[in-house]
C-alpha positions as CSV (number, residue, x, y, z in Angstrom):
1,X,34.1,1.1,-169.8
2,X,36.9,-0.3,-171.8
3,X,40.0,1.9,-173.0
4,X,39.1,4.1,-176.0
5,X,41.3,4.4,-178.8
6,X,42.8,7.6,-181.0
7,X,41.8,7.9,-184.2
8,X,45.1,7.1,-185.2
9,X,45.2,4.0,-183.9
10,X,41.7,3.0,-186.0
11,X,43.5,4.1,-189.0
12,X,46.6,2.0,-188.0
13,X,44.2,-0.8,-187.4
14,X,42.4,-0.3,-190.6
15,X,45.7,-0.4,-192.5
16,X,46.3,-3.8,-191.1
17,X,43.2,-5.4,-192.2
18,X,43.7,-3.5,-195.7
19,X,47.2,-5.1,-196.1
20,X,45.8,-8.7,-194.6
21,X,42.9,-8.3,-197.3
22,X,45.4,-7.5,-200.3
23,X,44.9,-4.1,-200.4
24,X,42.3,-0.8,-199.8
25,X,40.1,-2.1,-202.6
26,X,39.6,-5.6,-201.7
27,X,39.1,-4.9,-198.1
28,X,36.5,-2.1,-199.0
29,X,34.6,-4.2,-201.3
30,X,34.2,-6.8,-198.7
31,X,33.0,-4.7,-196.2
32,X,30.6,-2.6,-198.5
33,X,32.7,0.2,-198.9
34,X,34.5,2.2,-201.7
35,X,38.2,1.9,-202.2
36,X,38.3,5.5,-202.5
37,X,36.8,6.3,-199.1
38,X,39.0,3.6,-197.2
39,X,42.1,5.2,-199.2
40,X,40.8,8.7,-197.6
41,X,40.5,7.3,-194.3
42,X,44.2,5.9,-194.3
43,X,45.7,9.2,-195.6
44,X,43.9,11.2,-192.7
45,X,41.5,13.2,-195.3
46,X,38.4,11.8,-193.5
47,X,38.0,10.1,-190.3
48,X,36.6,6.4,-190.3
49,X,32.8,6.3,-190.3
50,X,30.1,3.6,-189.3
51,X,30.6,1.2,-192.1
52,X,34.2,1.1,-191.6
53,X,34.3,1.1,-188.1
54,X,31.5,-1.5,-187.6
55,X,33.8,-3.8,-190.2
56,X,36.6,-3.3,-187.6
57,X,34.8,-4.2,-184.5
58,X,34.5,-0.6,-183.2
59,X,32.3,2.2,-182.3
60,X,32.5,5.7,-182.0
61,X,31.7,7.2,-178.4
62,X,32.0,10.9,-177.9
63,X,32.9,12.2,-174.8
64,X,32.8,15.5,-172.8
65,X,35.0,16.2,-170.3
66,X,35.5,18.8,-167.6
67,X,38.2,21.8,-168.7
68,X,40.8,22.6,-166.3
69,X,41.7,26.0,-165.7
70,X,44.2,27.2,-168.1
71,X,47.1,29.9,-167.6
72,X,47.7,32.4,-170.5
73,X,50.7,35.2,-170.3
74,X,51.6,38.3,-172.3
75,X,55.0,38.5,-172.9
76,X,56.9,41.5,-174.9
77,X,59.6,41.8,-177.5
78,X,62.0,40.3,-175.2
79,X,60.2,37.3,-173.8
80,X,60.0,38.7,-170.3
81,X,56.2,38.0,-169.0
82,X,54.1,41.2,-169.0
83,X,50.8,39.9,-167.2
84,X,49.7,36.5,-166.6
85,X,45.9,35.5,-166.1
86,X,44.0,32.5,-165.5
87,X,41.3,31.8,-168.2
88,X,37.7,31.0,-166.6
89,X,36.4,27.2,-168.2
């Protein structure tokens, strides 16, 4: 399995590709997507979808991993811990 990328890294890759193409509109036109859609992805309003990922040579992979145990605490107004508990996964 190859190392994955976070969406922020994908957006950086998209930004670089747009710069190389002469702008977001030009890159979008070359890859069959609207400039507005590219702009929304670059600005973080939308996550890149299949058409953008394909053009960047990427694909989305969803993973589910086991939750670890989590400890929570209840504090009073002075910051003194009143109780701690472990949250069940």
